[in-house]
N, C-alpha and C positions, 0 to 999 in steps of 0.2 A: 504494500500500500504506500502511495506517495502522499506525504503530509507536509504542509507548510505551516510554520509557527511564526506568527507576527510578534513583535516585541521580544525577540529571543535574546536580547542583551539585558533584559530586566529580571527582577527577582523571580517571578514565576516562569516566564518564557525560557529563561536560561536552564532551569532544572527540567522543564518539559522537553526541550530540545535534546539535552544531554541524555535523558532517560530513553527517549524514543530512538536516538541514534545507536543505542546499545542493542536494539531489537533487530534480529536478522530478517524479520518479515516486514519491516517498515523502513522506507527511505525518507528520512526527515531532513528538511531544509529550513533554515531560520532567516528572518529578516530583522533589521534594526534601522534606526534613524541616526541619532547622534553618535552611536557607538558601533556603527557598521564597520566592516572590514574583516579580513581574515576569512573565516568560513561563513560569515553572515552577509547576506545580500543587502545592499543599501536600498531603503524604501521609505519614501515620504507618503504615508497613508492618506494625507490630505490632497495628494495629486493623483486623480483617477487614472491618468494615462500611465503613470508608473505602476499603479496597482495592476492594471490590465496587462502590462508588459511582463511583470513578474509572474503572474498567473499563467500567462501563455508560455513562459520559459520553463517553469517548474511543472506545470500541468498536474497540480495536486488533486487528489480525490477528496481529501479533507483539509480544511484550513482551521487551525486552532488560533483564535484571535485573542492573544494575551495583551496586546498593546493597548494602553489606556492612560488617561490622567487619573491616578488613583488616590491622590492626596486630597481629602475634603477641603482643607483650608485653602490650598492652591486653586482648587476648582472655584471656590467662592471669590477668590481674588482675581482670577482670570477666566471668567465664565465663558466668554466667546471662544477662547482657545480650547477650553475643556469640552465645550459642546461640539466644536469642529472635529475633535479627535474621537470623543466618546460616542457621538451620534452621527454627524454628517459623513465622516470617513467610514464609519461602520456600515451605514446604508449603502454607500458606493461599493464597498468590499462585498457585502452580501449580494447585491445585484450582479456584480461581476462574477461571483461564484455561481449564482443561479444560471447565468448565461452559459457558463462553461461546465455545468453539471457537476460542480464541486459542492460539497456540503460544508457549511460554516458552523463551527462550534464557538459560540461567543462566551467569553468569560465575564461573568457579572458578579454581583456583590449581595451580601445580606442586608446592606444599607437601603435596599428597595423597600424594607419594612420599617415601621415606626418603633418597633421594640416593645410594644405594650401587650402583645398576645402570643408570646412564644410558648411552645415551639411552632414554627411556621411550615406548613406543607408547601409543596411547589405551586399549588393552585390557590393559596391563601391570598386575600386582598392585599394589595401593596399600598404603601403610604409613606414614601420617603420624607425625612424631616430636613434634609439639606440638599444643596444643589448637586453635589456629587451623586447622591442616591437618585435624584431626578434624572440626571444625565445618563446614568447607567440603565435605569428603567426605560428611558426613551430608546437607548441602544437595543435593549431586548426587543422592544416593540418593532423597531424597523427591521431587525433580523428575522423575526418570526413572520413578518408581513412580506418578506422579500423572496421566500422560497422554502424549500425543504431543509431548514436549518434547525439548530437547537442551542439551548442556553445552559450554561453550568454556573450556578451561583456558589460563591465561596465567601468565607468570613475573613478574619484578620490573619494575614499570611506572614510566615517567616521561613528562613531556610539559609542554605549556603550563600555566603556573601563575602566580599572583600571590604565591605563598608558597613559598620554596625548600624548606621542611620538609614540603610536601605529598607529597614523594617522597624516599626515602632516597638516590636517585641525585642529584637536584639539591641536596640538603642538603650534599653533599660540597663544593660551592663554598665554603661558609662555613668548612669544615674546612681547605681548601687556603689560603684567604685569611688565616686566623688563623695567625700565624707560630709559635705555641707548638708544641713537639714533640707529635706525636700518633701513636699506634699504631693501625693500620687493618687490619681483617681481610684477610689474604692467604691464607686457607684455603678458604672456601666459594666454589665456582664458580657464577656467576650469568650470566643471559642478559638484560641490560637490554633492555626492549622499549618502543617509543614508543606512547603511547595514540593518536596520530594514525594510526599504522600499523594498530593494532587496529581503529580506527574504519573504515578503508577495507576491511579484511578483512570486517568485519561488513556493510558496504555490499555487497560482492561476494556474500556469503552470501544477503542479502535479494534480490538480483537473481536468483540461481539459484532461490530459493524462488518468486519471482513467476513464473518461467518454468516452474514445475512440478516442480522438484527436491525430493526428500524428504529432510529433515534429521531425524536421530534419533540418540540415543546421545551419544557423547562425541567432541569434536573438540579439537584443540590448536593453538595458535599461539605463536610465539616469535621474538624477534630471533635473528640467527645468530652474533653475536659473544660469545664466552665471556670473562668478566672477573671477577676478584675485586674486592672493594670498593677494595683498594689500587691495583690496576691501573686501575680506573676513575677513582680520584682523580688518578692521574698524567695520564690523558687530559683530565680537567677542568682541571688545571693548565696543560696545553699549550694547550687552547682559550682559556683566560683569560689566557694569557701570565703565569702566576704561578709562582714558585719552589716546588718540592715537596721540597726537601732536608730539611725538618723532618718529613716524613712517614716513618713507620717501618712496614715490613711485619710483620704479626703472624700467625705460622703456627699459633698456638694461642689464638685469641681467647676471652675470657670472655663468655658470653652468658647473659642472664637467662632466656631460653627457648631450648631446643635448636633448631638449624637443620639442615636437610639439607645434605649436602656438594655434590652436583651433581644437579640435577633437570632436565637438558636434556630438552626435549620433542620428540618426533618429530612433525613437522607434515605428514607425507605424506598423511594422509587429506584435508586441505584442498587441499594442493598438487596432488594427483591430480585434483582437480576444476577445475584451472586457476587457482585462487586464488593470487595472488602479489603481494607488495609487497617491493621490494628497494631500500632506501636505506641507505647505510652508517651505522653507529651514530654515528660521529664527526660526520657531517653533521646527523643528528637531534639529537644532544646540543648541538651548537653553536647550532642554531636555538632550542632550548629555553632555553639559558643567555643568549642574546644580550640580552634585556631587563635582565639583572642585571649586565652588564659595562660 
């Protein structure tokens, strides 16, 4: 199977591409924008002619669309740019895939929900509370309206990185290591999820598709451990053997952009297909942080 991964220099896309390239039955190619080069094809997703040219060159059967503006505060600060990438370019990519009989798998977010009625099934009513969530929901809609494509919603991601700040999860190591008193969000409930786990879930999905399974509509995946940022910081401190007495739980955190309270995703639609990856959060986090300890 020929697979194209957009945003393959990013946190998620990097792991997805690396994992798929290890499979003997998958020919995976990645694209990137500002960090293109080497084995990654340069692609500006906001330029439809470039998108069409890359699709014609690679001729993928499936496109996994990882590229996005994924930082909520930055989306709010630069809404036109965020909408252009998360919605407009997604529409153009989906339509180009439809024309070429390629299926698009669009990576979305748990932030399409308001966090008041967890856990959320894939068909639960959406109600994003910030611009990021609204842009990703609009991206879902244009994808599903454009052809035989599907959506995979994911929560808070972390994984292998050369830069701790590439994920809010790994960035906690610097907060823990800095002995200055710090108040950390102990209100919003999150489900940190490893990009390595997501990569294997996508690999299993592709295996099912190759065997004739039909994928359509919305799917969801998530790690199984609930944690606030404060609780996760305590886990990071334990893994790194660092003191956490200077960290203070904040039950009413100030946020530049509103965040949902608890967007736990129901993953039964994929699990009912036999898809499963079960490794403890602490094990995944320890492996991710090991290069920085």
